[in-house]
DOPASE-25076 format. One record per residue (C-alpha): residue in one letter; x, y, z. Coordinates in steps of 0.05 Angstrom, whole numbers, padded with zeros to 5 digits, always signed. Layout:
N
AXYZ ...
This chain:
75
X+00000+00000+00000 X+00027+00069-00017 X+00007+00141-00008 X+00042+00206-00027 X+00094+00167-00066 X+00116+00126-00006 X+00103+00054+00014 X+00063+00055+00079 X+00050-00020+00089 X+00065-00090+00064 X+00022-00151+00078 X+00004-00221+00056 X-00059-00262+00064 X-00024-00310+00112 X-00019-00252+00162 X-00092-00265+00181 X-00082-00322+00232 X-00037-00357+00181 X-00093-00363+00130 X-00155-00320+00117 X-00198-00382+00121 X-00172-00395+00192 X-00195-00325+00211 X-00265-00340+00185 X-00267-00406+00222 X-00245-00371+00286 X-00301-00320+00278 X-00354-00373+00265 X-00331-00414+00326 X-00329-00352+00370 X-00399-00332+00351 X-00426-00403+00363 X-00398-00401+00434 X-00439-00338+00445 X-00502-00369+00415 X-00496-00325+00353 X-00482-00339+00279 X-00459-00305+00216 X-00523-00281+00180 X-00534-00306+00110 X-00507-00260+00055 X-00458-00227+00103 X-00395-00196+00075 X-00336-00214+00119 X-00267-00184+00107 X-00217-00231+00139 X-00153-00201+00114 X-00132-00140+00154 X-00060-00141+00129 X-00035-00078+00162 X-00054-00028+00214 X-00102+00028+00195 X-00071+00089+00163 X-00099+00160+00167 X-00117+00194+00102 X-00128+00268+00089 X-00176+00300+00041 X-00145+00295-00029 X-00099+00236-00012 X-00095+00178-00060 X-00080+00110-00029 X-00060+00054-00075 X-00057-00021-00062 X-00026-00074-00106 X-00057-00143-00101 X-00039-00208-00135 X-00109-00222-00161 X-00137-00152-00166 X-00077-00117-00195 X-00075-00044-00172 X-00132-00009-00137 X-00135+00063-00113 X-00179+00104-00068 X-00182+00180-00070 X-00204+00214-00006 
């Protein structure tokens, strides 16, 4: 991930409990213990690969992903 011409984070899918699927399994098991479940049609993002980064109005943040190529967000 980069912003203002500088790299601000690196990450890989395995950073999410070793495998994003493991993170999803952990969530499902945790909810079951509380008597809850994941509602049908839920969108779950299991791959928080870096800490959150602040963005200012006008900033462009770019991420490079193996399967998605390059994505950018303009704030």
